[in-house]
MARVO-19117 format. One record per residue (C-alpha): z, y, x; residue number from 1; residue in three letters. Coordinates in steps of 0.05 Angstrom, whole numbers, m for minus. Layout:
<pts>
z = Z y = Y x = X num = NUM residuo = Ala
...
</pts>
This chain:
<pts>
z = m35 y = 720 x = 957 num = 1 residuo = Unk
z = m40 y = 785 x = 1000 num = 2 residuo = Unk
z = 26 y = 805 x = 1042 num = 3 residuo = Unk
z = 74 y = 859 x = 1015 num = 4 residuo = Unk
z = 75 y = 924 x = 1048 num = 5 residuo = Unk
z = 137 y = 931 x = 1012 num = 6 residuo = Unk
z = 192 y = 884 x = 1036 num = 7 residuo = Unk
z = 261 y = 895 x = 995 num = 8 residuo = Unk
z = 293 y = 855 x = 941 num = 9 residuo = Unk
z = 349 y = 900 x = 914 num = 10 residuo = Unk
z = 338 y = 976 x = 920 num = 11 residuo = Unk
z = 401 y = 1001 x = 956 num = 12 residuo = Unk
z = 398 y = 962 x = 1020 num = 13 residuo = Unk
z = 319 y = 978 x = 1016 num = 14 residuo = Unk
z = 331 y = 1052 x = 1014 num = 15 residuo = Unk
z = 387 y = 1042 x = 1075 num = 16 residuo = Unk
z = 330 y = 1012 x = 1111 num = 17 residuo = Unk
z = 270 y = 1056 x = 1095 num = 18 residuo = Unk
z = 314 y = 1119 x = 1102 num = 19 residuo = Unk
z = 325 y = 1092 x = 1174 num = 20 residuo = Unk
z = 255 y = 1077 x = 1180 num = 21 residuo = Unk
z = 233 y = 1147 x = 1157 num = 22 residuo = Unk
z = 278 y = 1180 x = 1203 num = 23 residuo = Unk
z = 253 y = 1136 x = 1263 num = 24 residuo = Unk
z = 180 y = 1148 x = 1240 num = 25 residuo = Unk
z = 197 y = 1219 x = 1237 num = 26 residuo = Unk
z = 216 y = 1227 x = 1309 num = 27 residuo = Unk
z = 159 y = 1187 x = 1332 num = 28 residuo = Unk
z = 118 y = 1237 x = 1297 num = 29 residuo = Unk
z = 152 y = 1292 x = 1331 num = 30 residuo = Unk
z = 146 y = 1266 x = 1401 num = 31 residuo = Unk
z = 80 y = 1246 x = 1393 num = 32 residuo = Unk
z = 60 y = 1317 x = 1371 num = 33 residuo = Unk
z = 101 y = 1346 x = 1428 num = 34 residuo = Unk
z = 61 y = 1309 x = 1475 num = 35 residuo = Unk
z = m8 y = 1333 x = 1442 num = 36 residuo = Unk
z = 22 y = 1402 x = 1447 num = 37 residuo = Unk
z = 33 y = 1395 x = 1520 num = 38 residuo = Unk
z = m36 y = 1367 x = 1534 num = 39 residuo = Unk
z = m68 y = 1420 x = 1495 num = 40 residuo = Unk
z = m31 y = 1480 x = 1526 num = 41 residuo = Unk
z = m57 y = 1456 x = 1593 num = 42 residuo = Unk
z = m122 y = 1452 x = 1570 num = 43 residuo = Unk
z = m122 y = 1520 x = 1519 num = 44 residuo = Unk
z = m77 y = 1573 x = 1536 num = 45 residuo = Unk
z = m96 y = 1617 x = 1482 num = 46 residuo = Unk
z = m103 y = 1565 x = 1421 num = 47 residuo = Unk
z = m73 y = 1578 x = 1353 num = 48 residuo = Unk
z = m10 y = 1527 x = 1358 num = 49 residuo = Unk
z = m9 y = 1523 x = 1279 num = 50 residuo = Unk
z = m91 y = 1508 x = 1279 num = 51 residuo = Unk
z = m78 y = 1451 x = 1331 num = 52 residuo = Unk
z = m22 y = 1431 x = 1290 num = 53 residuo = Unk
z = m64 y = 1433 x = 1227 num = 54 residuo = Unk
z = m122 y = 1390 x = 1255 num = 55 residuo = Unk
z = m69 y = 1336 x = 1285 num = 56 residuo = Unk
z = m45 y = 1326 x = 1218 num = 57 residuo = Unk
z = m113 y = 1330 x = 1175 num = 58 residuo = Unk
z = m137 y = 1280 x = 1225 num = 59 residuo = Unk
z = m185 y = 1322 x = 1249 num = 60 residuo = Unk
z = m179 y = 1310 x = 1329 num = 61 residuo = Unk
z = m205 y = 1232 x = 1308 num = 62 residuo = Unk
z = m255 y = 1241 x = 1257 num = 63 residuo = Unk
z = m238 y = 1239 x = 1185 num = 64 residuo = Unk
z = m174 y = 1216 x = 1162 num = 65 residuo = Unk
z = m178 y = 1165 x = 1104 num = 66 residuo = Unk
z = m124 y = 1184 x = 1057 num = 67 residuo = Unk
z = m129 y = 1132 x = 1005 num = 68 residuo = Unk
z = m108 y = 1064 x = 1050 num = 69 residuo = Unk
z = m39 y = 1061 x = 1071 num = 70 residuo = Unk
z = 31 y = 1054 x = 1035 num = 71 residuo = Unk
z = 84 y = 1085 x = 996 num = 72 residuo = Unk
z = 145 y = 1095 x = 1038 num = 73 residuo = Unk
z = 219 y = 1124 x = 1005 num = 74 residuo = Unk
z = 236 y = 1185 x = 1037 num = 75 residuo = Unk
z = 293 y = 1225 x = 1003 num = 76 residuo = Unk
z = 289 y = 1270 x = 1060 num = 77 residuo = Unk
z = 238 y = 1321 x = 1034 num = 78 residuo = Unk
z = 219 y = 1282 x = 968 num = 79 residuo = Unk
z = 206 y = 1303 x = 914 num = 80 residuo = Unk
z = 159 y = 1370 x = 925 num = 81 residuo = Unk
z = 193 y = 1415 x = 871 num = 82 residuo = Unk
z = 248 y = 1397 x = 820 num = 83 residuo = Unk
z = 229 y = 1384 x = 745 num = 84 residuo = Unk
z = 280 y = 1438 x = 726 num = 85 residuo = Unk
z = 253 y = 1490 x = 780 num = 86 residuo = Unk
z = 180 y = 1485 x = 742 num = 87 residuo = Unk
z = 177 y = 1535 x = 692 num = 88 residuo = Unk
z = 114 y = 1510 x = 663 num = 89 residuo = Unk
z = 131 y = 1437 x = 659 num = 90 residuo = Unk
z = 107 y = 1400 x = 607 num = 91 residuo = Unk
z = 146 y = 1354 x = 563 num = 92 residuo = Unk
z = 101 y = 1298 x = 573 num = 93 residuo = Unk
z = 113 y = 1298 x = 645 num = 94 residuo = Unk
z = 186 y = 1321 x = 643 num = 95 residuo = Unk
z = 218 y = 1243 x = 640 num = 96 residuo = Unk
z = 285 y = 1275 x = 668 num = 97 residuo = Unk
z = 295 y = 1319 x = 613 num = 98 residuo = Unk
z = 285 y = 1270 x = 571 num = 99 residuo = Unk
z = 333 y = 1222 x = 596 num = 100 residuo = Unk
z = 310 y = 1184 x = 647 num = 101 residuo = Unk
z = 370 y = 1180 x = 702 num = 102 residuo = Unk
z = 340 y = 1136 x = 758 num = 103 residuo = Unk
z = 295 y = 1186 x = 800 num = 104 residuo = Unk
z = 281 y = 1146 x = 858 num = 105 residuo = Unk
z = 208 y = 1151 x = 829 num = 106 residuo = Unk
z = 203 y = 1217 x = 862 num = 107 residuo = Unk
z = 230 y = 1200 x = 932 num = 108 residuo = Unk
z = 163 y = 1165 x = 945 num = 109 residuo = Unk
z = 120 y = 1193 x = 1000 num = 110 residuo = Unk
z = 43 y = 1167 x = 1008 num = 111 residuo = Unk
z = 38 y = 1143 x = 1083 num = 112 residuo = Unk
z = m36 y = 1135 x = 1093 num = 113 residuo = Unk
z = m50 y = 1078 x = 1154 num = 114 residuo = Unk
z = m67 y = 1114 x = 1221 num = 115 residuo = Unk
z = m60 y = 1188 x = 1205 num = 116 residuo = Unk
z = m12 y = 1233 x = 1165 num = 117 residuo = Unk
z = m25 y = 1269 x = 1097 num = 118 residuo = Unk
z = m10 y = 1343 x = 1108 num = 119 residuo = Unk
z = 57 y = 1371 x = 1063 num = 120 residuo = Unk
z = 25 y = 1414 x = 1010 num = 121 residuo = Unk
z = 30 y = 1493 x = 1020 num = 122 residuo = Unk
z = 31 y = 1529 x = 959 num = 123 residuo = Unk
z = 29 y = 1595 x = 1003 num = 124 residuo = Unk
z = m31 y = 1575 x = 1042 num = 125 residuo = Unk
z = m70 y = 1554 x = 983 num = 126 residuo = Unk
z = m52 y = 1618 x = 937 num = 127 residuo = Unk
z = m79 y = 1656 x = 990 num = 128 residuo = Unk
z = m146 y = 1616 x = 990 num = 129 residuo = Unk
z = m150 y = 1620 x = 909 num = 130 residuo = Unk
z = m141 y = 1695 x = 920 num = 131 residuo = Unk
z = m189 y = 1729 x = 864 num = 132 residuo = Unk
z = m217 y = 1667 x = 849 num = 133 residuo = Unk
z = m214 y = 1610 x = 800 num = 134 residuo = Unk
z = m193 y = 1535 x = 792 num = 135 residuo = Unk
z = m211 y = 1493 x = 742 num = 136 residuo = Unk
z = m192 y = 1424 x = 717 num = 137 residuo = Unk
z = m238 y = 1392 x = 676 num = 138 residuo = Unk
z = m230 y = 1323 x = 639 num = 139 residuo = Unk
z = m175 y = 1285 x = 599 num = 140 residuo = Unk
z = m108 y = 1289 x = 592 num = 141 residuo = Unk
z = m92 y = 1245 x = 655 num = 142 residuo = Unk
z = m129 y = 1312 x = 694 num = 143 residuo = Unk
z = m88 y = 1353 x = 655 num = 144 residuo = Unk
z = m33 y = 1315 x = 689 num = 145 residuo = Unk
z = m51 y = 1338 x = 754 num = 146 residuo = Unk
z = m60 y = 1405 x = 734 num = 147 residuo = Unk
z = 13 y = 1415 x = 708 num = 148 residuo = Unk
z = 31 y = 1388 x = 772 num = 149 residuo = Unk
z = m19 y = 1436 x = 807 num = 150 residuo = Unk
z = 24 y = 1488 x = 769 num = 151 residuo = Unk
z = 85 y = 1471 x = 783 num = 152 residuo = Unk
z = 73 y = 1462 x = 857 num = 153 residuo = Unk
z = 43 y = 1529 x = 862 num = 154 residuo = Unk
z = 105 y = 1563 x = 807 num = 155 residuo = Unk
z = 150 y = 1528 x = 856 num = 156 residuo = Unk
z = 121 y = 1552 x = 919 num = 157 residuo = Unk
z = 123 y = 1625 x = 907 num = 158 residuo = Unk
z = 180 y = 1677 x = 887 num = 159 residuo = Unk
z = 170 y = 1732 x = 838 num = 160 residuo = Unk
z = 158 y = 1723 x = 755 num = 161 residuo = Unk
z = 91 y = 1745 x = 754 num = 162 residuo = Unk
z = 57 y = 1686 x = 717 num = 163 residuo = Unk
z = 38 y = 1674 x = 657 num = 164 residuo = Unk
z = 9 y = 1613 x = 611 num = 165 residuo = Unk
z = m51 y = 1628 x = 568 num = 166 residuo = Unk
z = m82 y = 1582 x = 515 num = 167 residuo = Unk
z = m148 y = 1597 x = 483 num = 168 residuo = Unk
z = m178 y = 1530 x = 448 num = 169 residuo = Unk
z = m194 y = 1477 x = 495 num = 170 residuo = Unk
z = m177 y = 1527 x = 559 num = 171 residuo = Unk
z = m102 y = 1529 x = 586 num = 172 residuo = Unk
z = m107 y = 1581 x = 640 num = 173 residuo = Unk
z = m45 y = 1596 x = 691 num = 174 residuo = Unk
z = m50 y = 1662 x = 713 num = 175 residuo = Unk
z = m26 y = 1689 x = 781 num = 176 residuo = Unk
z = m32 y = 1759 x = 770 num = 177 residuo = Unk
z = m8 y = 1780 x = 838 num = 178 residuo = Unk
z = m63 y = 1734 x = 874 num = 179 residuo = Unk
z = m116 y = 1758 x = 815 num = 180 residuo = Unk
z = m128 y = 1681 x = 812 num = 181 residuo = Unk
z = m126 y = 1631 x = 750 num = 182 residuo = Unk
z = m110 y = 1558 x = 754 num = 183 residuo = Unk
z = m142 y = 1531 x = 688 num = 184 residuo = Unk
z = m147 y = 1466 x = 648 num = 185 residuo = Unk
z = m199 y = 1454 x = 609 num = 186 residuo = Unk
z = m198 y = 1391 x = 560 num = 187 residuo = Unk
z = m266 y = 1349 x = 557 num = 188 residuo = Unk
z = m243 y = 1280 x = 551 num = 189 residuo = Unk
z = m312 y = 1251 x = 562 num = 190 residuo = Unk
z = m340 y = 1306 x = 600 num = 191 residuo = Unk
z = m396 y = 1312 x = 552 num = 192 residuo = Unk
z = m392 y = 1332 x = 484 num = 193 residuo = Unk
z = m359 y = 1290 x = 426 num = 194 residuo = Unk
z = m315 y = 1290 x = 369 num = 195 residuo = Unk
z = m258 y = 1281 x = 410 num = 196 residuo = Unk
z = m259 y = 1348 x = 433 num = 197 residuo = Unk
z = m207 y = 1382 x = 395 num = 198 residuo = Unk
z = m143 y = 1397 x = 442 num = 199 residuo = Unk
z = m102 y = 1372 x = 389 num = 200 residuo = Unk
z = m132 y = 1341 x = 346 num = 201 residuo = Unk
z = m170 y = 1292 x = 374 num = 202 residuo = Unk
z = m150 y = 1223 x = 366 num = 203 residuo = Unk
z = m206 y = 1196 x = 321 num = 204 residuo = Unk
z = m215 y = 1114 x = 308 num = 205 residuo = Unk
z = m299 y = 1125 x = 305 num = 206 residuo = Unk
z = m309 y = 1159 x = 378 num = 207 residuo = Unk
z = m381 y = 1188 x = 376 num = 208 residuo = Unk
z = m405 y = 1229 x = 440 num = 209 residuo = Unk
z = m474 y = 1264 x = 452 num = 210 residuo = Unk
z = m483 y = 1233 x = 521 num = 211 residuo = Unk
z = m533 y = 1282 x = 541 num = 212 residuo = Unk
z = m500 y = 1345 x = 523 num = 213 residuo = Unk
z = m450 y = 1384 x = 558 num = 214 residuo = Unk
z = m471 y = 1460 x = 557 num = 215 residuo = Unk
z = m415 y = 1471 x = 497 num = 216 residuo = Unk
z = m364 y = 1457 x = 555 num = 217 residuo = Unk
z = m399 y = 1480 x = 615 num = 218 residuo = Unk
z = m403 y = 1552 x = 595 num = 219 residuo = Unk
z = m326 y = 1552 x = 595 num = 220 residuo = Unk
z = m320 y = 1537 x = 677 num = 221 residuo = Unk
z = m395 y = 1553 x = 706 num = 222 residuo = Unk
z = m372 y = 1611 x = 743 num = 223 residuo = Unk
z = m308 y = 1571 x = 777 num = 224 residuo = Unk
z = m299 y = 1572 x = 858 num = 225 residuo = Unk
z = m263 y = 1505 x = 853 num = 226 residuo = Unk
z = m278 y = 1451 x = 796 num = 227 residuo = Unk
z = m239 y = 1383 x = 794 num = 228 residuo = Unk
z = m270 y = 1327 x = 741 num = 229 residuo = Unk
z = m248 y = 1269 x = 716 num = 230 residuo = Unk
z = m263 y = 1220 x = 666 num = 231 residuo = Unk
z = m256 y = 1148 x = 651 num = 232 residuo = Unk
z = m193 y = 1128 x = 605 num = 233 residuo = Unk
z = m234 y = 1147 x = 532 num = 234 residuo = Unk
z = m286 y = 1097 x = 561 num = 235 residuo = Unk
z = m253 y = 1043 x = 561 num = 236 residuo = Unk
z = m279 y = 1003 x = 502 num = 237 residuo = Unk
z = m330 y = 956 x = 489 num = 238 residuo = Unk
z = m385 y = 994 x = 455 num = 239 residuo = Unk
z = m394 y = 1074 x = 450 num = 240 residuo = Unk
z = m429 y = 1108 x = 394 num = 241 residuo = Unk
z = m478 y = 1160 x = 421 num = 242 residuo = Unk
z = m512 y = 1216 x = 379 num = 243 residuo = Unk
z = m585 y = 1242 x = 388 num = 244 residuo = Unk
z = m577 y = 1307 x = 348 num = 245 residuo = Unk
z = m527 y = 1348 x = 325 num = 246 residuo = Unk
z = m460 y = 1336 x = 289 num = 247 residuo = Unk
z = m475 y = 1394 x = 247 num = 248 residuo = Unk
z = m544 y = 1366 x = 225 num = 249 residuo = Unk
z = m554 y = 1308 x = 175 num = 250 residuo = Unk
z = m613 y = 1279 x = 215 num = 251 residuo = Unk
z = m585 y = 1264 x = 282 num = 252 residuo = Unk
z = m596 y = 1183 x = 306 num = 253 residuo = Unk
z = m536 y = 1143 x = 323 num = 254 residuo = Unk
z = m537 y = 1079 x = 365 num = 255 residuo = Unk
z = m474 y = 1040 x = 392 num = 256 residuo = Unk
z = m482 y = 1014 x = 458 num = 257 residuo = Unk
z = m445 y = 992 x = 523 num = 258 residuo = Unk
z = m395 y = 1038 x = 541 num = 259 residuo = Unk
z = m411 y = 1032 x = 620 num = 260 residuo = Unk
z = m488 y = 1047 x = 593 num = 261 residuo = Unk
z = m457 y = 1110 x = 549 num = 262 residuo = Unk
z = m417 y = 1133 x = 614 num = 263 residuo = Unk
z = m479 y = 1127 x = 657 num = 264 residuo = Unk
z = m515 y = 1173 x = 607 num = 265 residuo = Unk
z = m454 y = 1226 x = 610 num = 266 residuo = Unk
z = m450 y = 1228 x = 684 num = 267 residuo = Unk
z = m523 y = 1234 x = 692 num = 268 residuo = Unk
z = m519 y = 1291 x = 646 num = 269 residuo = Unk
z = m460 y = 1327 x = 694 num = 270 residuo = Unk
z = m498 y = 1317 x = 745 num = 271 residuo = Unk
z = m561 y = 1348 x = 721 num = 272 residuo = Unk
z = m518 y = 1407 x = 702 num = 273 residuo = Unk
z = m485 y = 1413 x = 770 num = 274 residuo = Unk
z = m558 y = 1405 x = 803 num = 275 residuo = Unk
z = m579 y = 1465 x = 766 num = 276 residuo = Unk
z = m522 y = 1515 x = 754 num = 277 residuo = Unk
z = m477 y = 1504 x = 807 num = 278 residuo = Unk
z = m474 y = 1557 x = 859 num = 279 residuo = Unk
z = m478 y = 1521 x = 925 num = 280 residuo = Unk
z = m450 y = 1578 x = 968 num = 281 residuo = Unk
z = m392 y = 1588 x = 923 num = 282 residuo = Unk
z = m368 y = 1527 x = 887 num = 283 residuo = Unk
z = m327 y = 1468 x = 915 num = 284 residuo = Unk
z = m334 y = 1402 x = 875 num = 285 residuo = Unk
z = m282 y = 1346 x = 862 num = 286 residuo = Unk
z = m279 y = 1289 x = 819 num = 287 residuo = Unk
z = m220 y = 1236 x = 815 num = 288 residuo = Unk
z = m227 y = 1175 x = 810 num = 289 residuo = Unk
z = m198 y = 1131 x = 755 num = 290 residuo = Unk
z = m120 y = 1135 x = 742 num = 291 residuo = Unk
z = m97 y = 1060 x = 731 num = 292 residuo = Unk
z = m47 y = 1035 x = 672 num = 293 residuo = Unk
z = 12 y = 988 x = 675 num = 294 residuo = Unk
z = 7 y = 954 x = 606 num = 295 residuo = Unk
z = 10 y = 881 x = 621 num = 296 residuo = Unk
z = 67 y = 855 x = 663 num = 297 residuo = Unk
z = 44 y = 795 x = 680 num = 298 residuo = Unk
z = m13 y = 820 x = 727 num = 299 residuo = Unk
z = 44 y = 838 x = 777 num = 300 residuo = Unk
z = 89 y = 777 x = 761 num = 301 residuo = Unk
z = 131 y = 801 x = 703 num = 302 residuo = Unk
z = 138 y = 757 x = 640 num = 303 residuo = Unk
z = 85 y = 762 x = 590 num = 304 residuo = Unk
z = 93 y = 817 x = 541 num = 305 residuo = Unk
z = 127 y = 868 x = 583 num = 306 residuo = Unk
z = 97 y = 936 x = 611 num = 307 residuo = Unk
z = 121 y = 992 x = 661 num = 308 residuo = Unk
z = 185 y = 994 x = 611 num = 309 residuo = Unk
z = 245 y = 994 x = 654 num = 310 residuo = Unk
z = 209 y = 988 x = 716 num = 311 residuo = Unk
z = 238 y = 1027 x = 777 num = 312 residuo = Unk
z = 201 y = 1008 x = 837 num = 313 residuo = Unk
z = 135 y = 1004 x = 856 num = 314 residuo = Unk
z = 87 y = 935 x = 855 num = 315 residuo = Unk
z = 101 y = 890 x = 921 num = 316 residuo = Unk
z = 31 y = 865 x = 927 num = 317 residuo = Unk
z = m15 y = 897 x = 973 num = 318 residuo = Unk
z = m79 y = 917 x = 952 num = 319 residuo = Unk
z = m58 y = 903 x = 878 num = 320 residuo = Unk
z = m113 y = 924 x = 823 num = 321 residuo = Unk
z = m102 y = 916 x = 751 num = 322 residuo = Unk
z = m146 y = 895 x = 702 num = 323 residuo = Unk
z = m145 y = 978 x = 673 num = 324 residuo = Unk
z = m183 y = 996 x = 730 num = 325 residuo = Unk
z = m260 y = 975 x = 715 num = 326 residuo = Unk
z = m298 y = 985 x = 790 num = 327 residuo = Unk
z = m361 y = 982 x = 743 num = 328 residuo = Unk
z = m350 y = 1060 x = 726 num = 329 residuo = Unk
z = m322 y = 1081 x = 790 num = 330 residuo = Unk
z = m395 y = 1053 x = 819 num = 331 residuo = Unk
z = m429 y = 1095 x = 773 num = 332 residuo = Unk
z = m395 y = 1154 x = 797 num = 333 residuo = Unk
z = m402 y = 1138 x = 875 num = 334 residuo = Unk
z = m472 y = 1128 x = 859 num = 335 residuo = Unk
z = m480 y = 1193 x = 818 num = 336 residuo = Unk
z = m453 y = 1236 x = 874 num = 337 residuo = Unk
z = m496 y = 1201 x = 929 num = 338 residuo = Unk
z = m556 y = 1222 x = 894 num = 339 residuo = Unk
z = m533 y = 1295 x = 888 num = 340 residuo = Unk
z = m514 y = 1293 x = 965 num = 341 residuo = Unk
z = m585 y = 1280 x = 976 num = 342 residuo = Unk
z = m603 y = 1336 x = 934 num = 343 residuo = Unk
z = m566 y = 1382 x = 976 num = 344 residuo = Unk
z = m503 y = 1385 x = 930 num = 345 residuo = Unk
z = m441 y = 1357 x = 951 num = 346 residuo = Unk
z = m386 y = 1332 x = 902 num = 347 residuo = Unk
z = m319 y = 1303 x = 949 num = 348 residuo = Unk
z = m298 y = 1246 x = 911 num = 349 residuo = Unk
z = m220 y = 1225 x = 914 num = 350 residuo = Unk
z = m204 y = 1154 x = 914 num = 351 residuo = Unk
z = m133 y = 1162 x = 877 num = 352 residuo = Unk
z = m140 y = 1086 x = 843 num = 353 residuo = Unk
z = m108 y = 1043 x = 896 num = 354 residuo = Unk
z = m51 y = 1087 x = 916 num = 355 residuo = Unk
z = m29 y = 1095 x = 849 num = 356 residuo = Unk
z = m45 y = 1017 x = 828 num = 357 residuo = Unk
z = 18 y = 1008 x = 865 num = 358 residuo = Unk
z = 65 y = 1058 x = 829 num = 359 residuo = Unk
z = 77 y = 1018 x = 752 num = 360 residuo = Unk
z = 153 y = 1052 x = 768 num = 361 residuo = Unk
z = 121 y = 1124 x = 761 num = 362 residuo = Unk
z = 102 y = 1131 x = 688 num = 363 residuo = Unk
z = 141 y = 1159 x = 636 num = 364 residuo = Unk
z = 155 y = 1103 x = 590 num = 365 residuo = Unk
z = 202 y = 1125 x = 539 num = 366 residuo = Unk
z = 226 y = 1182 x = 568 num = 367 residuo = Unk
z = 175 y = 1242 x = 541 num = 368 residuo = Unk
z = 175 y = 1282 x = 478 num = 369 residuo = Unk
z = 160 y = 1232 x = 423 num = 370 residuo = Unk
z = 105 y = 1270 x = 381 num = 371 residuo = Unk
z = 118 y = 1222 x = 320 num = 372 residuo = Unk
z = 183 y = 1211 x = 290 num = 373 residuo = Unk
z = 192 y = 1130 x = 322 num = 374 residuo = Unk
z = 202 y = 1074 x = 270 num = 375 residuo = Unk
z = 257 y = 1025 x = 262 num = 376 residuo = Unk
z = 211 y = 969 x = 290 num = 377 residuo = Unk
z = 198 y = 1021 x = 350 num = 378 residuo = Unk
z = 272 y = 1036 x = 368 num = 379 residuo = Unk
z = 279 y = 957 x = 371 num = 380 residuo = Unk
z = 234 y = 952 x = 413 num = 381 residuo = Unk
z = 220 y = 1001 x = 464 num = 382 residuo = Unk
z = 169 y = 970 x = 505 num = 383 residuo = Unk
z = 125 y = 985 x = 444 num = 384 residuo = Unk
z = 123 y = 1058 x = 452 num = 385 residuo = Unk
z = 129 y = 1059 x = 527 num = 386 residuo = Unk
z = 79 y = 1108 x = 557 num = 387 residuo = Unk
z = 44 y = 1076 x = 619 num = 388 residuo = Unk
z = m14 y = 1115 x = 618 num = 389 residuo = Unk
z = 19 y = 1188 x = 645 num = 390 residuo = Unk
z = 55 y = 1200 x = 707 num = 391 residuo = Unk
z = 125 y = 1235 x = 705 num = 392 residuo = Unk
z = 126 y = 1297 x = 753 num = 393 residuo = Unk
z = 153 y = 1302 x = 807 num = 394 residuo = Unk
z = 108 y = 1243 x = 816 num = 395 residuo = Unk
z = 45 y = 1214 x = 831 num = 396 residuo = Unk
z = 2 y = 1265 x = 812 num = 397 residuo = Unk
z = 36 y = 1311 x = 870 num = 398 residuo = Unk
z = 4 y = 1263 x = 915 num = 399 residuo = Unk
z = m61 y = 1270 x = 889 num = 400 residuo = Unk
z = m49 y = 1350 x = 895 num = 401 residuo = Unk
z = m33 y = 1338 x = 965 num = 402 residuo = Unk
z = m101 y = 1301 x = 976 num = 403 residuo = Unk
z = m139 y = 1353 x = 938 num = 404 residuo = Unk
z = m101 y = 1411 x = 976 num = 405 residuo = Unk
z = m123 y = 1370 x = 1048 num = 406 residuo = Unk
z = m197 y = 1366 x = 1024 num = 407 residuo = Unk
z = m195 y = 1436 x = 1008 num = 408 residuo = Unk
z = m170 y = 1451 x = 1078 num = 409 residuo = Unk
z = m216 y = 1406 x = 1119 num = 410 residuo = Unk
</pts>
């Protein structure tokens, strides 16, 4: 059994311990930074201190920092990065406090990478980077979850009301008019064309994809300056029906194949499109790894039938990996990205899966807007309708965006 990075039995004593540790760690970091500053001052009189600090924090002084290996540290001094009610564009799917969640400890965990520090999100700096540009998140509802986090981080980072949200079909656009910039989300849960592409009416029992067709979606984000992709959860079934032909024609050929094979076909179509259509001198490309679910409590040592409902603390087991995260899908993306790299096209793969696996406490559970009326049976058993897929905000997706921010400026 792996050892735990989280050593506590009850929250109040642990919080006190972690506050002491956090303060001690902060003093160590400050002392370390001061010593480095003195050394740098002796060598480089005219160096820009801000630049030196950024390199120290991002790990550039000792090679690329591995932001994906580390531990969660309770930090009620500097987290959350924003307050839920401060964000004027918060989604009801992520507004857990608004819908009754009273324990807010989930908002106060800081991700601490091993051997380096994760740069704090700087909204003003990112907005300057985005001035006159367009950033687009493309994918499913987990990518939308991350997009809402980014919108809130930027909205609460700047004053002024010259911001707006616009929706046009599959595209939701957060307009920052003072910067002539937009941060958009495009609904495309399987990346390629499918019968689940409608932004609202997409829950269909018989899922079908056109695994070689991506142009229908891609034309909406071709000229973006930063593209952030994801796709995984909608592929999590044994088989997927693939269509060769058009949804509008009757002579198409349908074949049911293993979902991982369908995923390979879709990722190949995505990579082919990138290879021939992306402006390599303009567009930065990122792919987010799979976001884990916490639907089976027996995986982390609770009674069978339990899920994330009423969970208020992270998983304690170091290296915990749930059965809902299938490494085969991650391998498909990593292999494809390596092939693109060999062709001179760089996509940064941000592996947020392991750090998110620990956070069974970070889901909305029952504390979200219920789009359909709850039945009497559901009300008697809250676990039956708990959302253990998406994430509360502020919360885990803010860390994904901190990592994205670090890589944008690396």
